[in-house]
N, C-alpha and C positions, 0 to 999 in steps of 0.2 A: 504494500500500500504506500502511495506517495505521501510526502509530508502535507501536501495540500489536502489530500483526501482524509488524512488523519484529523486535520484541523476542522474540516467540515463535518466529519462524523461526530466529533466530540464538542462541537460548537455550543449546543444547548446546555451542556454540563459546565461550561466555563462561567466564571464570575463576569459581571458586567464590564469590569476593566479589562479583563482578558479578552472578552468578546470584541471590544473596541480595537485592541491591538491585532486580534486575529483577522478582523475585517480588512485592515490595512495590508496585512501580510498576504492575504489571499488575493486582494485586488492588485497589489504591486509586488509580485514576486521578484522582479528584476531589481527593485530597490533593496530587497533583503540581501541579495547576492553581492551587491557592490558597495553598500554603505555600512558604517559602523553601527553597533548596537545602540549607542547613544543617539545617533542621527535618526535611526528608525524609530526609537522611542519618542523622540521629539515630533516627528512627522505623524506618528500614530496617536499623539496626545496621551502617551503613557509614560510610566517610569521604567528605566532599564531593568529594575528588579522584577517588574511585571512580565517582561519578555523572558527573563530567566525562569520564572515560575511557570509561564506558559509552555516553554520548551520541556520542562520537567513533567508537566501535566500530560504532555503528549508522549512521554516515555523516553525523552532524550536526556542526556546528562546535563546539558546546559545549552545556552544560546548558540555557541559555535557549532554544536552538533546539528541543531535545527537549520542553521544557515547552510551548513555543508549538505544537508539533505535536500534543500531547495536547489542548490547548485547542481546536485546530481539529477534532480527532476528535470532541470533545464538542459541537461546534457553537457554541463560545463565542468564537471569534475574530472580531474586528471592528476597524474603523478606530479609531485613537486619537481622543480628544476634540480634540486639537490639529489633526489632519488634517481632521476633520469641520468644525471651526470655520473653517479656511481655505476650505473649500468654501462654507460659508454666507456668509462675507465676500465671496467672489467672485461668488456667484450673487445676492446681495442687490441688486446694481446693476441687474439685468435681470429679476428674478422677483418675483412676489407671494408672499413667504415666509409671510405670515400665513395666507393661504388654503390654501397647501400644508400648513402645519402642522396646521390644524384638519381638513383632509381626512384626514390620517394619524391624528389622534385618533379620528375617526369609525370608520375602519377597525380601529383597535386595540380599540375598545369592542365593535364587532360580533364580531370574532374572539374576544375574551375571553368574551363572552356564550355563544357556541357551544361554546367549549372548556371553560369552567369550570362551566356550569350543571349538568351531570350529577353533579358532585361536591359541589355546595353543600350538598345534603341530608346527605351524609356528614359534612361539616364541622360542620354545625349539631348533629347528634346527638353528635358527639365533644365539642363545647364545652358543650352542655347537661349531658352526663353527668359532666364533669370537676368535681372538688372546687374547684379554682382554675384560672384561665386566666391565662397569662403571655404578653404580646404584645411582640414585639421587631422593631425596624426601625431601622437605623442609617444615618447619612449621608443619601444621597438617598432611601432607603427609609423614612425617618422619617415623612413625611406620610402614607404608606400605612398604617403601623402605628398612628399616632396617630388616624387616622380611626376605626379599629375600637375602639381603647381608649376614646376620649372618648364615642362613642355607646353602647358596651356598658356603660360605667361608670354611665350614667344609670339603668340598671335592674338592675345586678348589682354588688355590692360586692367580690366575690372575683375581681376582674379587676385585673391589675397590669401596669404598663408597664416594660419593660426598655429603657433608653436609654443605659446606661453613663455616667450622669451623675456628679456629684461624689461620690456614695456608692461608686462603683466597680462594675464588672461582677460581680465575685465576690460581693459582698454581695447584689446583685439576683438572682443565680442560686441562692443558698443555699436559699431556701424551696421550690424546685421539688422535688416528690416524686412517687412513684407514685400514679396516680389523677388527676394534674393534666393539663392540656393546655397545650402551648406552641405559639404561632403565631409563626413567623419569616418575615419577608419580606426578600428581597434579589434583585438581578438583576446580570447580568454588567457589569463585573467584580465578583465577590462580595466582600462585606465579610468580613474574617478573623474579626471578632468574631461575626458572624452564624453562621458555621460552628462557632465555639466554643459558642455558645448551643445550637445544634442538637445537637451532640455531648453536651453536658451533659444536655440533656433526655432523650436516648436512654439515657444511663447511669443516670439517675434513674428510669427506667421510666415516664416521662410520655408521653402521646400527642403526636406531633410533626405539626403541620399546617404545611406549607410553602406560601408564596405567592410564586411565582417565575416566571421567564420561559421556562424550558425544562424538559422532562421529563428532560433529561440534566444539569441543574444539580446541584451538590454537595448542595443542600438537598433536591431532589426524590429523589435517589438513596437517601436514608436516611429519608424521611418516611413516616408512616403514611397520610397524606392529602395530596394535592398539588392546589392550585388555581393554574392558570396564567393569567398576564395578559401581553398584548402590550406591548412597550416601544419599538416602532419609532418613529423620529422623523426628520423632515427637517431638524431642527436639529442642534446639536453634541452634545446630551446626550440619553440615553434618556428616554422619556416615562413619567411615573407616573400619567397621567390614567386609564388603564384599570385600574390597580391600585387607585386610590381608588374608582372605580366598583364594582369587585369587592367591596371592603370594605363599601360602602354596601348592596350586594345581600345580603351575608352578614348584616349587621345587620337588614335588612328581614325576612329569613327567620327570624332568631332571635326577633324580636318576633311574627311571624305564627304561629310554632309554640309560643308560650308561653301561659301561663295569663292570665286577666284581671288577676291581681295585678301582672303586669308593666306593664300599661297604667296601673294605679293608681300604681305606683312612678315611672313616667316623669312622670306628671302632678304627683306630689308633689315630685319633684326640680326640675321646671320652676318650680313655684311658689316653691320655696326660692331659686332663682337670681334670680328677679325681686324677691322680698322682700328679699334680701340686697344688692341693687344690682349683682350680678355681671352680670345682663342688664338692659339699658335698653330700654324699649319706646317707640316713637315716639308723640308726642302725637296725640290724635284729630284735631286741626286739620291736622297734617302728613300723617297718613294720608289725610285727605280730599283734600288737594291732590295727593297722589301718585296 
């Protein structure tokens, strides 16, 4: 029986305070997975001790066990990085880890192509229609988000990167408004800031495009459009290779569906990069030797 089913089954037997907390937990399971006990208690209008007693009433040792059960229900539970690293260290003596890892990458990319392709067109339409596009990816998701930002900025100026840098997250979120599109990428365990960005986008009335690893992820549950990418890895850390490939595919579609002026803009920016010295081209002699 899932944690949610246990809550619903025992709901009538709970005290009024526990029922209030249980209603919030059942209605917002994604909040349970990503937020602290104190934050959940505040949002549910309860005390942290009420959440502990509720978990124990359901047969769990405490709140952390109930939280873990909800993560498992959402398909988000996995071995810790430390445990996976121990496995890699042990197997490295007897296995070809590099071949295994690249084989997993191939599988991830194939699975991502099949799963995300049908929704790419929807994402392209949403981004092209938007007044401005804001792209966010923090921590390990940053390379995925930056791939889209850097390529998209070559032919569109109204594209902005949200990276919670020295300016602060609040300052980067402030310009988001109705009519914009916000692209947020994250995978389990999900970045707290990524969920804040997604929540802000919804409150502002912007179109939310999530790029994530599961249709049950907190991002996907509230997104207008979701593009899924596989993050399986034989190493200790989830893989972002398929996520980067997905961003490249989105960029390709954005250019393919655009006007001739977009091609001219890309050529213009590329010339500027070479003329300014930002890009350095190999000499003719070196190219010939290559």
